[in-house]
C-alpha positions as CSV (number, residue, x, y, z in Angstrom):
1,M,0.2,0.1,-0.4
2,V,1.3,3.7,-1.0
3,E,1.9,5.9,2.0
4,L,1.9,9.6,1.9
5,H,6.0,9.9,2.7
6,Q,6.2,7.8,-0.7
7,L,4.2,9.8,-2.6
8,S,5.9,12.2,-5.5
9,P,4.8,14.5,-8.1
10,P,5.1,12.7,-11.7
11,R,8.6,13.4,-13.5
12,G,8.8,16.4,-15.4
13,S,5.8,18.3,-13.8
14,R,6.8,21.9,-12.5
15,K,5.0,23.8,-9.5
16,K,4.6,27.5,-9.8
17,P,6.5,29.3,-7.2
18,Q,4.5,31.2,-4.7
19,R,4.4,34.7,-5.2
20,V,4.7,36.8,-2.5
21,G,4.2,40.4,-1.0
22,R,1.0,40.7,-3.2
23,G,-1.3,42.0,-1.0
24,I,-3.2,41.6,2.3
25,G,-5.6,39.1,0.8
26,A,-3.0,36.5,-0.7
27,R,-1.1,34.6,1.3
28,K,2.3,35.6,2.3
29,S,1.8,39.0,2.5
30,K,3.1,41.8,4.7
31,T,6.8,40.4,5.7
32,A,6.8,37.7,2.6
33,G,8.1,35.1,4.7
34,R,11.3,37.0,5.5
35,G,10.4,37.5,9.1
36,N,10.7,41.2,10.9
37,K,13.6,43.7,10.1
38,G,16.8,43.5,9.9
39,Q,19.5,43.1,7.2
40,L,18.0,39.7,6.1
41,S,14.4,41.4,5.7
42,R,15.9,43.7,2.7
43,S,16.3,43.3,-0.7
44,G,20.0,42.7,-1.6
45,R,20.1,41.1,1.7
46,R,23.2,38.7,1.8
47,R,25.9,38.2,4.3
48,R,29.5,37.5,2.9
49,P,30.5,33.5,3.0
50,G,32.1,33.2,6.6
51,F,30.6,36.2,8.2
52,E,29.6,35.2,11.7
53,G,28.0,38.2,12.9
54,G,30.8,40.1,14.0
55,Q,32.3,37.0,16.1
56,M,36.3,36.5,15.1
57,P,35.5,34.0,11.9
58,L,36.8,30.6,11.5
59,H,39.5,31.7,9.0
60,R,40.9,34.0,11.2
61,R,40.9,32.3,14.2
62,L,42.9,29.6,13.0
63,P,46.6,29.7,12.5
64,K,48.4,30.3,8.9
65,R,50.3,27.3,8.3
66,G,53.0,26.9,5.6
67,F,54.1,29.1,2.8
68,T,54.5,29.1,-1.1
69,N,57.4,28.3,-2.7
70,I,58.1,30.7,-5.5
71,F,60.9,28.1,-6.9
72,R,58.4,25.3,-7.5
73,T,58.5,24.0,-10.9
74,G,55.0,22.4,-12.0
75,H,54.6,19.9,-15.0
76,E,52.2,19.6,-17.7
77,V,51.1,15.8,-17.4
78,V,50.5,13.4,-20.3
79,N,49.5,10.2,-19.3
80,V,50.4,7.2,-21.5
81,A,46.9,6.1,-23.0
82,E,46.7,9.8,-24.3
83,L,49.9,8.5,-26.9
84,N,48.1,6.1,-28.6
85,G,47.1,8.6,-31.1
86,F,50.9,8.6,-32.4
87,A,52.4,6.4,-35.3
88,A,54.1,3.2,-34.4
89,G,57.7,3.9,-34.3
90,A,57.2,7.9,-33.6
91,R,59.2,10.2,-31.5
92,V,56.8,12.0,-29.2
93,T,58.7,15.1,-27.8
94,P,57.2,18.1,-25.9
95,E,56.7,20.0,-29.0
96,E,54.7,17.3,-30.6
97,L,52.7,17.2,-27.7
98,R,52.0,20.9,-27.9
99,A,51.4,21.1,-31.6
100,R,48.7,18.3,-30.8
101,G,47.0,20.0,-28.0
102,L,48.1,17.6,-25.3
103,V,50.0,20.1,-23.5
104,R,49.3,23.9,-23.4
105,R,51.3,25.8,-20.9
106,P,55.0,26.2,-21.7
107,L,56.1,24.1,-18.6
108,P,58.2,20.8,-18.2
109,V,56.8,17.8,-19.2
110,K,56.0,14.4,-17.1
111,I,54.8,11.8,-18.6
112,L,52.4,9.4,-16.2
113,G,51.5,6.0,-16.4
114,D,47.6,5.8,-16.6
115,G,46.0,3.5,-19.1
116,E,47.3,1.0,-21.1
117,L,50.1,2.2,-24.4
118,K,49.7,0.0,-27.4
119,V,52.2,1.4,-29.9
120,K,56.1,1.5,-29.8
121,L,57.2,4.8,-29.5
122,T,60.4,6.5,-28.3
123,V,59.5,9.2,-25.9
124,A,61.2,12.1,-25.0
125,A,60.3,14.1,-21.7
126,H,61.4,16.0,-18.9
127,A,60.2,13.3,-16.1
128,F,58.9,10.2,-16.3
129,S,56.8,8.1,-13.4
130,A,58.2,4.6,-12.8
131,S,54.7,3.2,-14.2
132,A,54.8,4.9,-17.4
133,K,58.4,4.3,-17.9
134,E,57.7,0.6,-17.5
135,K,54.8,0.5,-20.0
136,I,56.7,2.4,-22.8
137,E,59.2,-0.6,-22.7
138,K,57.0,-3.0,-22.1
139,A,55.4,-1.7,-25.4
140,G,58.8,-1.7,-27.0
141,G,59.3,1.6,-26.7
142,K,62.6,3.8,-25.4
143,V,62.5,6.8,-22.8
144,E,64.2,9.8,-23.5
145,V,64.7,12.0,-20.1
146,L,65.8,15.5,-21.1
147,G,67.2,18.2,-19.4
148,P,65.5,20.0,-16.6
149,A,63.5,23.1,-18.4
150,V,64.4,26.3,-17.2
151,P,61.3,27.7,-16.1
152,P,61.4,31.6,-16.5
153,A,62.4,33.2,-13.5
154,P,60.2,35.1,-11.4
155,A,60.5,39.1,-11.8
156,A,62.3,40.0,-8.7
157,L,65.4,37.5,-9.7
158,R,65.9,38.8,-13.2
159,P,69.1,40.9,-13.8
160,R,67.5,44.7,-14.3
161,T,68.9,45.8,-18.0
162,I,70.4,49.1,-19.1
163,E,67.5,51.1,-20.8
164,G,67.4,50.3,-24.4
165,S,70.4,48.1,-24.9
166,G,69.3,44.6,-23.9
167,Q,72.1,44.1,-21.8
168,A,72.4,43.2,-18.1
169,G,74.0,45.6,-15.7
170,E,73.7,48.5,-13.4
171,Q,71.1,50.8,-14.1
172,P,72.2,54.2,-15.4
173,R,72.7,56.8,-12.9
174,A,72.1,60.7,-13.0
175,P,75.1,62.6,-13.7
176,E,76.3,64.1,-10.3
177,S,76.4,67.8,-10.4
178,G,79.2,69.3,-8.3
179,A,81.8,71.8,-8.3
């Protein structure tokens, strides 16, 4: 037997939204379900996420931890399963991967071992996971580890250049005025 808590509207049916604040005779008039006064009863009502009514919010009560390493080198990752699109015997380089849209950012490329490799390839990249290396060699291919890619230095570490010359060196000084 069907019980009340098991009833649900037919699939795809839509219930009209309740119009509020449309006169004394209508339901939901006067305060229109918002309660009385205060910030939440006004239009545009909103408390920012994490606001606790003036109490010190949780994200400020908890201590800070760690730091951001500005020298961290990220990698563009490609899984071995994505290499199946290359012709057998081909040499796969970061430039080839970029040309095919498998890699977008100008970062070192790391090959990971997710999926299966069905083609014999020579893969050149900056880093390989152990499982990727194993799968490439198992398919009869070769692994070439490229030298570390030199990422662009943060602006604070780049040598300052002499204006217009493109040469690194000291900044030109203003001529000293003296007698």
